[in-house]
LOGUMI-245705 format. One line per field, with one value per residue (C-alpha): residue number from 1; residue in one letter; x, y negated, z. Coordinates in nm, 4 decimals, decimal comma. Each point is the difference from the previous one (the first is absolute). Example, Ala and Ser with C-alpha at 12.3 -4.5 7.8 and 13.67 -1.06 7.14 Angstrom:
residues 2
num <- c(1 2) .
residu <- c(A S) .
c1 <- c(1,2300 0,1370) .
c2 <- c(0,4500 -0,3440) .
c3 <- c(0,7800 -0,0660) .
***
This chain:
residues 459
num <- c(1 2 3 4 5 6 7 8 9 10 11 12 13 14 15 16 17 18 19 20 21 22 23 24 25 26 27 28 29 30 31 32 33 34 35 36 37 38 39 40 41 42 43 44 45 46 47 48 49 50 51 52 53 54 55 56 57 58 59 60 61 62 63 64 65 66 67 68 69 70 71 72 73 74 75 76 77 78 79 80 81 82 83 84 85 86 87 88 89 90 91 92 93 94 95 96 97 98 99 100 101 102 103 104 105 106 107 108 109 110 111 112 113 114 115 116 117 118 119 120 121 122 123 124 125 126 127 128 129 130 131 132 133 134 135 136 137 138 139 140 141 142 143 144 145 146 147 148 149 150 151 152 153 154 155 156 157 158 159 160 161 162 163 164 165 166 167 168 169 170 171 172 173 174 175 176 177 178 179 180 181 182 183 184 185 186 187 188 189 190 191 192 193 194 195 196 197 198 199 200 201 202 203 204 205 206 207 208 209 210 211 212 213 214 215 216 217 218 219 220 221 222 223 224 225 226 227 228 229 230 231 232 233 234 235 236 237 238 239 240 241 242 243 244 245 246 247 248 249 250 251 252 253 254 255 256 257 258 259 260 261 262 263 264 265 266 267 268 269 270 271 272 273 274 275 276 277 278 279 280 281 282 283 284 285 286 287 288 289 290 291 292 293 294 295 296 297 298 299 300 301 302 303 304 305 306 307 308 309 310 311 312 313 314 315 316 317 318 319 320 321 322 323 324 325 326 327 328 329 330 331 332 333 334 335 336 337 338 339 340 341 342 343 344 345 346 347 348 349 350 351 352 353 354 355 356 357 358 359 360 361 362 363 364 365 366 367 368 369 370 371 372 373 374 375 376 377 378 379 380 381 382 383 384 385 386 387 388 389 390 391 392 393 394 395 396 397 398 399 400 401 402 403 404 405 406 407 408 409 410 411 412 413 414 415 416 417 418 419 420 421 422 423 424 425 426 427 428 429 430 431 432 433 434 435 436 437 438 439 440 441 442 443 444 445 446 447 448 449 450 451 452 453 454 455 456 457 458 459) .
residu <- c(M Q E I R L E K D S I G V R E I P K D V Y Y G V Q S L R A F E N F P I S G K K V H T Q F I R A I A E I K K A A A L T N M Q A G V I Q E N I A N A M I T A C D E I I A G K F A S D F I V D T V Q G G A G T S L N M N A N E V I A N R A I E L L G K Q K G D Y S I V H P N D H A N C A Q S T N D V F P S A G K L A A I R L L Q A A S V E L S A L Q Q A F L D K S Q Q Y S T A L K M G R T E M Q D A V P I S F G Q V F Q A Y A S A L S R D I T R F S E A I N A L S V L N M G G T A I G T G I S A S E Y Y M K N I I P N L C T V T N L K L M Q A D D L I D S T Q N L D V F V Y V S G I V K S C A V T L S K I A N D L R L M S S G P R T G F A E I N L P A K Q N G S S I M P G K I N P V I P E V V S Q V A F L I I G N D T T I T H A A E A G Q L E L N A F E P I I F S R L F E S L D T L A N V V R V F K K D C V D G I T V N V E R S N R E I E E S I T T I T A F C P L I G Y S K A A S L A K K A L R D G K T I R Q I L L E E N V L S S E E I D K I L S P D S M I) .
c1 <- c(3,6288 -0,3400 -0,1746 -0,3274 -0,3064 -0,2409 -0,3675 -0,2832 -0,3301 -0,2462 0,2071 0,3223 0,3040 0,2140 0,3347 -0,0599 0,2675 0,0399 -0,0294 -0,3004 -0,3481 -0,1874 -0,0734 -0,0585 -0,3297 0,1402 0,3014 -0,2195 -0,2073 0,3036 0,1169 -0,3437 -0,0551 0,2978 -0,2597 0,0325 0,3271 -0,1803 -0,0593 -0,3345 -0,0609 0,1173 -0,3519 -0,1368 0,2662 -0,0920 -0,3693 0,0398 0,2160 -0,2676 -0,2595 0,2099 0,0682 -0,3895 -0,0558 0,2647 -0,1473 -0,3688 0,1077 0,1869 -0,3030 -0,2254 0,2407 0,0878 0,3719 0,2194 0,1056 0,3613 -0,0244 -0,2487 0,2040 0,3137 -0,1963 -0,1269 0,3568 0,0938 -0,2890 0,0936 0,3618 -0,1446 -0,2245 0,3066 0,1674 0,2278 0,0368 -0,0970 0,2732 -0,1836 -0,3027 0,1161 -0,3167 -0,0639 -0,2865 -0,1483 -0,0791 -0,2282 -0,2018 -0,2315 0,2630 0,0851 0,3724 0,0019 -0,2194 0,2372 0,3009 -0,1345 -0,1066 0,3573 0,1752 -0,2175 0,0296 0,3760 0,0599 -0,2514 0,2148 0,3121 -0,1652 -0,0814 0,3471 -0,0064 0,1444 -0,1762 -0,1782 -0,1208 -0,3723 -0,0674 0,0308 -0,1870 -0,1634 -0,0625 -0,3437 -0,1176 0,1104 0,0840 -0,2912 -0,2508 -0,3640 0,0945 0,0254 0,1839 -0,3461 -0,0870 0,3660 0,1108 -0,2917 -0,0273 0,3831 -0,0533 -0,2710 0,1943 0,2933 -0,2167 -0,1605 0,3358 0,1046 -0,3182 0,0509 0,3612 -0,1361 -0,2670 0,2489 0,1871 -0,3353 -0,0935 0,3262 -0,0378 -0,3559 0,1349 0,2647 -0,2689 -0,2041 0,3023 0,0447 -0,3720 0,0461 0,3202 -0,1423 -0,3670 -0,0473 0,2352 -0,1878 0,0529 -0,2104 -0,2142 0,0074 -0,2627 0,1053 0,3295 -0,1630 -0,0422 -0,2996 -0,0445 0,2391 0,0562 0,2370 0,3148 -0,1460 -0,2979 0,2012 0,2159 -0,3052 -0,1683 0,3065 -0,0166 -0,3768 0,0604 0,2806 -0,2506 -0,2297 0,2859 0,0894 -0,3478 -0,0092 0,3160 -0,1536 -0,3124 0,2601 0,1533 -0,3359 -0,0666 0,3343 -0,0697 -0,2382 0,1988 -0,0718 0,2227 -0,1574 -0,1369 0,3116 -0,0032 -0,3311 -0,1845 -0,1636 0,2685 0,1114 0,2734 -0,0619 -0,1473 -0,3065 0,2145 0,2522 -0,2916 -0,1356 0,3235 0,2570 -0,1343 -0,0175 0,3658 0,1091 -0,1533 0,2302 0,3070 -0,0444 -0,1530 -0,2430 -0,3965 -0,0829 -0,2904 -0,0925 -0,1841 -0,3717 0,0340 0,3346 -0,0640 -0,0759 0,2852 0,2473 -0,1070 -0,0810 0,2700 -0,2144 0,1098 0,3558 -0,1546 -0,1910 0,3123 0,2245 -0,2672 0,0197 0,3787 -0,0418 -0,2422 0,2466 0,2785 -0,2260 -0,0682 0,3670 0,0977 -0,2800 0,1501 0,3432 -0,1204 -0,1259 0,3208 0,1811 -0,2206 -0,0033 0,3746 0,0773 0,2387 0,1598 -0,0214 -0,2494 -0,2317 -0,2554 0,2744 -0,2674 0,1962 0,3580 0,0923 0,3174 0,2977 0,1067 0,2556 0,1226 -0,2812 0,1905 0,3370 0,0113 -0,1920 0,1941 -0,2300 -0,2971 -0,1795 -0,2927 -0,2845 0,1679 -0,2024 -0,3599 0,1318 0,0825 -0,3438 -0,1689 0,2253 -0,0915 -0,3606 0,0541 0,1465 -0,2569 -0,2723 0,1893 0,0059 -0,3742 -0,0658 0,2166 -0,1913 -0,3236 0,0828 0,1467 -0,3040 -0,2323 0,1923 -0,0619 -0,1993 -0,2433 0,1091 0,3399 0,1784 0,3653 0,1229 0,0183 0,3892 -0,0091 -0,2850 0,2004 0,3245 -0,1653 -0,2241 0,3120 0,1940 -0,2717 -0,0257 0,3896 0,0401 -0,2923 0,1107 0,3652 -0,1007 -0,2432 0,2789 0,2396 -0,2889 -0,0595 0,3693 0,1640 -0,2861 -0,3111 0,1759 0,2222 -0,2579 -0,0117 -0,2540 0,0808 -0,2495 0,0706 -0,0077 -0,3353 -0,1499 0,1232 -0,1756 -0,3302 0,0204 0,0581 -0,2519 -0,3246 -0,2026 -0,0051 -0,2916 -0,1981 -0,0137 -0,1903 -0,2621 -0,2564 0,0200 0,0298 -0,1383 0,1504 -0,0490 0,1518 0,2886 0,0756 0,0047 0,2686 0,2069 0,0326 0,0856 0,2630 0,1440 -0,0045 0,1513 0,2636 -0,1478 -0,0847 -0,3579 0,0629 0,1013 -0,3022 -0,2487 0,1460 0,0114 -0,3565 -0,1007 -0,1776 0,1266 0,2250 0,3435 -0,1179 -0,2870 0,2637 0,2278 -0,2776 -0,1137 0,3597 0,0934 0,1040 -0,2992 -0,2424 0,1622 0,0874) .
c2 <- c(1,6529 -0,1746 -0,0482 0,1601 -0,0016 0,2851 -0,0416 0,2750 0,0301 0,2898 0,2027 -0,0264 -0,2170 -0,1627 -0,2035 -0,3593 -0,2390 -0,2254 -0,3479 0,0638 -0,1248 0,2855 0,3097 0,3677 -0,0177 -0,2159 0,2387 0,3062 -0,1813 -0,1193 0,3690 0,1408 -0,2416 -0,0357 -0,0702 -0,3110 -0,1395 -0,3302 -0,1824 -0,1412 -0,3527 -0,2955 -0,1601 0,3266 -0,0264 -0,3588 0,0783 0,2840 -0,2224 -0,2806 0,2772 0,1155 -0,3766 -0,0688 0,3366 -0,0927 -0,3599 0,1531 0,2712 -0,2451 -0,2384 0,2981 0,0796 0,3388 -0,0658 -0,1998 -0,3611 0,0727 0,3063 -0,1467 -0,3034 0,2120 0,1897 -0,3206 -0,1309 0,3350 -0,0102 -0,3706 0,1270 0,2664 -0,2419 -0,2196 0,2901 0,1405 0,3649 0,1006 0,2764 0,1665 0,0567 0,3307 0,1908 0,0500 -0,1745 0,3439 0,1938 0,2402 -0,0588 -0,2954 -0,2519 0,1123 0,0080 -0,3757 -0,0942 0,1858 -0,1465 -0,3250 0,0823 0,1248 -0,3101 -0,2286 0,1983 0,0296 -0,3656 -0,1013 0,2279 -0,1744 -0,3482 0,1061 0,0788 0,3917 0,2711 0,0972 0,3260 -0,0538 0,0251 -0,0316 -0,3583 -0,0443 0,3013 0,0294 0,1492 -0,1294 -0,3607 -0,0681 0,2193 -0,0935 -0,0185 0,0970 0,3058 0,0574 0,0266 -0,3712 -0,1384 0,1496 -0,0759 -0,3487 -0,0640 0,1192 -0,2315 -0,3031 0,0907 0,0417 -0,3445 -0,1729 0,1805 -0,0883 -0,3586 0,0090 0,1410 -0,2580 -0,2788 0,1685 0,0503 -0,3705 -0,1117 0,2351 -0,1186 -0,3735 0,1020 0,1213 -0,3200 -0,1986 0,1762 -0,0295 -0,3835 0,0066 0,1875 -0,1008 -0,0890 0,2613 0,2714 0,3722 0,2889 0,1644 0,3954 0,2462 0,3800 -0,1112 -0,1435 -0,3794 -0,1598 -0,3719 -0,2873 -0,0829 -0,2509 0,0969 -0,2224 0,2243 0,3163 -0,1387 -0,1378 0,3390 0,1629 -0,2673 0,0611 0,3810 -0,0551 -0,2299 0,2831 0,2094 -0,2772 -0,0054 0,3755 -0,0111 -0,2540 0,2449 0,2717 -0,1946 -0,0567 0,3698 0,1032 -0,2652 0,2424 0,2316 0,2906 -0,1339 0,1038 0,3295 0,1879 0,3651 0,0488 -0,3260 0,0616 -0,2329 0,2646 -0,1194 -0,3714 -0,2383 -0,2102 -0,3183 0,1494 0,1134 -0,3547 -0,2034 0,2035 -0,1525 -0,3512 0,0352 0,1666 -0,2956 -0,2399 0,2152 0,0489 -0,3284 0,1975 0,0117 0,3380 0,1704 0,3234 0,2695 0,0402 0,3690 0,0979 0,3707 -0,0667 -0,2359 0,2717 0,2949 -0,1735 -0,1556 -0,1128 -0,3506 0,1009 0,1531 -0,3224 -0,2246 0,2365 -0,0085 -0,3858 0,0238 0,2539 -0,2290 -0,2796 0,2236 0,0992 -0,3607 -0,0891 0,2999 -0,1005 -0,3484 0,1464 0,2054 -0,3117 -0,1823 0,2861 0,0321 -0,3885 -0,0062 0,3017 -0,0387 -0,2238 0,0388 0,2964 -0,0280 -0,2581 -0,2579 -0,2413 -0,0747 0,0313 0,1466 -0,1042 0,2178 0,1675 0,2661 0,2067 0,2351 0,2776 0,1819 0,0840 -0,3095 -0,3145 -0,3139 0,2014 -0,1513 0,1775 -0,1167 0,1345 -0,2110 0,0939 0,3594 -0,0022 -0,1544 0,2972 0,2489 -0,1487 0,0295 0,3802 0,0377 -0,1869 0,2101 0,3155 -0,1412 -0,0677 0,3698 0,0949 -0,2254 0,1215 0,3658 -0,0887 -0,1867 0,2716 0,2715 -0,1111 0,2399 -0,0806 -0,2785 -0,0827 -0,0258 0,1315 -0,1315 -0,3796 0,0277 0,0670 -0,2420 -0,2863 0,1043 -0,0076 -0,3048 -0,2120 0,1265 -0,1109 -0,3478 -0,0511 0,0981 -0,2119 -0,3106 0,0542 0,0629 -0,2888 -0,2259 0,1376 -0,0114 -0,3802 -0,1014 0,1971 0,0377 -0,2230 -0,3219 0,0382 0,1036 -0,2271 0,0344 0,0268 -0,2539 0,0028 0,3689 0,0286 -0,2749 0,1817 0,3243 -0,1770 -0,1505 0,3427 0,1837 0,1177 0,0034 -0,3735 0,0401 0,0531 -0,3701 -0,0460 0,2490 -0,2530 -0,1965 0,2693 0,3198 0,3197 0,1815 -0,2742 -0,0377 0,3809 -0,0128 -0,2769 0,1501 0,3312 -0,2043 -0,1943 0,3215 0,1652 -0,3057 -0,0757 -0,3407 -0,2146 -0,0716 -0,3608 0,0800 0,2285 -0,2591 -0,2611 0,2288 0,1039 -0,3612 0,1005 -0,3090 -0,2856 -0,0354 -0,2585 0,2397 0,2948 -0,2255 -0,0915 0,3472 0,1295 -0,2656 0,1057 -0,1944 0,2160 0,3454 -0,0044) .
c3 <- c(1,5113 -0,0183 0,3403 0,0429 0,2065 0,0665 -0,0784 0,0131 -0,1242 0,0163 -0,2384 0,1846 0,0727 -0,2726 -0,0133 -0,1162 -0,0825 0,2955 -0,1558 -0,2333 0,0844 -0,1589 0,2109 -0,0273 -0,1763 -0,2661 -0,0389 -0,0506 -0,2494 -0,1842 -0,0060 -0,0939 -0,2935 -0,2378 -0,2803 -0,2032 0,1284 0,0573 0,3170 0,1111 -0,1675 0,2055 -0,0108 0,1565 0,2618 0,0717 0,0226 0,2449 0,2144 -0,0050 0,1044 0,2740 0,1190 0,0070 0,1825 0,2667 0,0335 0,0371 0,2344 0,2209 0,0018 0,0886 0,3069 -0,1397 -0,0563 0,2252 -0,1303 -0,0050 -0,1938 -0,2404 -0,0498 -0,0626 -0,2647 -0,1633 -0,0288 -0,1668 -0,2518 -0,0678 -0,0736 -0,2313 -0,1844 -0,0497 -0,1800 0,2754 0,0645 -0,3663 0,0060 0,3121 -0,2104 -0,1507 -0,0947 -0,3675 -0,1780 -0,0861 0,3106 0,1591 0,3038 -0,1124 0,0861 0,3505 -0,0946 -0,0807 0,2996 0,2380 -0,1862 0,0881 0,3553 0,0680 -0,1449 0,1926 0,3221 -0,0144 -0,0771 0,2836 0,2296 -0,1099 0,0400 0,3587 0,0706 -0,0060 -0,2292 -0,3236 0,0397 0,3753 -0,0730 0,3583 -0,0739 -0,3139 -0,1512 -0,3871 0,0642 0,3297 -0,0852 -0,3640 -0,1168 0,2836 -0,1143 -0,3383 -0,2290 -0,3218 -0,1470 0,0471 -0,0042 -0,3150 -0,2290 0,1420 -0,0445 -0,3714 -0,0536 0,1384 -0,2189 -0,2898 0,0588 -0,0056 -0,3136 -0,1792 0,1146 -0,1542 -0,3259 -0,0098 -0,0010 -0,2927 -0,1943 0,0501 -0,1507 -0,2915 -0,0617 0,0029 -0,2468 -0,2394 0,0657 -0,0890 -0,3126 -0,0927 0,0332 -0,2074 -0,2988 0,0373 -0,3749 -0,1394 -0,1871 -0,0507 -0,1515 0,2587 -0,0388 0,0944 -0,0242 -0,1328 -0,3200 -0,0970 0,1702 0,0184 0,1103 0,3667 0,1541 0,2077 0,2583 0,0160 0,0212 0,2915 0,1692 -0,0193 0,1710 0,2630 0,0652 0,0344 0,2601 0,1930 0,0567 0,1278 0,2329 0,1226 0,0520 0,2042 0,2211 0,0372 0,0635 0,2911 0,1540 0,0013 0,1447 0,2887 0,1751 0,2460 0,2355 0,2697 0,3352 -0,1554 0,1332 -0,1013 -0,1889 0,0347 0,3407 0,1695 0,2551 0,2359 -0,0914 0,2636 -0,0762 0,0008 -0,2358 -0,2459 -0,0008 -0,0123 -0,2177 -0,3293 0,1260 0,1383 -0,3275 -0,1981 0,2117 -0,0601 -0,3560 -0,1102 -0,2124 0,0211 0,1356 0,1186 0,1818 -0,1851 0,0962 -0,0097 0,1284 -0,0649 -0,3626 -0,0362 0,1534 -0,2213 -0,3323 -0,2205 -0,2940 0,0572 -0,1307 -0,3080 -0,0532 0,0331 -0,2032 -0,2871 0,0053 -0,0284 -0,2900 -0,1667 0,0122 -0,1315 -0,2962 -0,0836 0,0132 -0,2173 -0,2629 0,0054 -0,0482 -0,2854 -0,1801 0,0447 -0,1458 -0,3041 -0,0588 0,0192 -0,2174 -0,2807 -0,0293 -0,3743 -0,0434 0,2773 0,1178 0,1019 0,1267 0,3148 0,1303 0,3353 0,1831 -0,1070 0,3206 -0,1155 -0,2959 -0,1169 -0,1504 0,0421 -0,3732 -0,1963 0,0327 0,0629 0,1185 0,2900 0,1827 0,2310 0,2907 0,2677 -0,1262 -0,0182 0,3573 0,0855 -0,1553 0,1842 0,3358 -0,1186 -0,0590 0,3333 0,1710 -0,1625 0,1131 0,3570 -0,0192 -0,0766 0,2991 0,2387 -0,1266 0,0604 0,3455 0,1119 -0,1152 0,1825 0,3605 0,2253 0,2731 0,2589 -0,1782 -0,3237 0,0330 -0,3395 0,0793 -0,0269 -0,3733 -0,0464 0,1439 -0,1736 -0,3364 0,0672 0,1110 -0,3004 -0,2239 0,1600 0,0122 -0,3688 -0,1163 0,1753 -0,1281 -0,3544 -0,0083 0,1036 -0,2707 -0,2666 0,0541 0,0423 -0,2739 -0,2570 0,0267 0,0843 -0,3059 -0,2571 -0,3159 -0,2876 -0,3766 -0,1168 -0,3766 -0,0481 0,1976 -0,2024 -0,3187 0,1211 0,0553 -0,3367 -0,1512 0,2167 -0,1686 0,3168 -0,0018 -0,2301 0,3238 0,0625 -0,3272 0,0658 0,1355 -0,3265 -0,2565 0,1893 0,0881 -0,3232 -0,2184 0,2627 -0,0225 -0,3770 0,0006 0,2692 -0,2159 -0,3174 0,1966 0,1334 -0,3509 -0,1751 0,2697 0,0527 0,2943 0,1072 -0,0780 -0,3669 -0,0575 0,1511 -0,2446 -0,2906 0,0363 0,0621 0,3249 0,2151 -0,0523 0,1279 0,2658 0,1066 0,0338 0,2024 0,2321 0,0662 0,0461 0,2236 0,3668 0,1299 -0,2105 0,0491 0,3671) .
***
């Protein structure tokens, strides 16, 4: 039979497996919220342990917690940061209580590990108490959102690395095909020529804006309400703690963080997460638009645009032999749809707060972290399994330009719009190229036409 220990809280006594590091409040939360079946993100656990470490250090410096207890908790936090005790973080990522379940899960794991390090038995909270020691000078209401911000910062950093790599891949393609021309299209109709180099450069430029926005989002998330405790008034926190928790947290995390000027505002309002989610959504929309373009340009291979070739990744049909589908661009768009939906959830959750606290941070973080994880993953796949392997069908694209009616636009400065429109209609009616019509009508010489239709002139 499994050995147990007894733990009690304000609701009653419960049996806890003797060897686990979580306690009674974690167990109740585990039982109360069998919602998503997903545990809390590892970066969230890391972040909350970093906050608890900084708090223990600050409280020790303030003389509020004994040195041996603080050091034991700091060691426990370091172990959690290193990835230990992951199985003891048992609460679901979607939970009621504004995050109290995760905060207490962390407090209990830290306290029990500290008790063990001090040579006592887990569950003996007379040695180290989850609330009195691990949660000293803190509240779920400043710990939970601050940990969420730290986790989001690191996920944004990871996504930025992938976006920068994808941007460089498009820049490389831009250089590779700088002189190769294709027909530009507006409203799905022939427009004027453009180079593939310019097309790929434009994608890189769009991604550059997203990378800049991610940096701005990181700055916005770096403002924390630590020290505000329950509602931003700082109740139960010492003056020393209020002044030093953020500097110590900067040291622990190696991140540039600052304390909010108005801790009450920072505790009750979650507009920063709407802002960040909007930035992530904007990036996803850009990626999906690029994916749409690549699908169109690669359509065919015989009856579509067939201007580019995407790497063949898998069979495209269970019934049509030889069919290859653009599966990587397709999954990029699907991730974008997911992120757009998550952004809607985050928006509603941020709006739904009341008075001094928003209770819906758990779903905000669950959706934001999913958006950032899936974005980083799909960008990595997009680069490696699609963009890196793109090739251009130069001959076909040149032929399409030669046969296009809209190249007459290049001659408008010489012959005027009305004359150009008349020639374009005639070329379309007679099934001839603009070059043929211009020569037949003795409008320009072959040399003049070549000069005007040269890449340097058109693009």
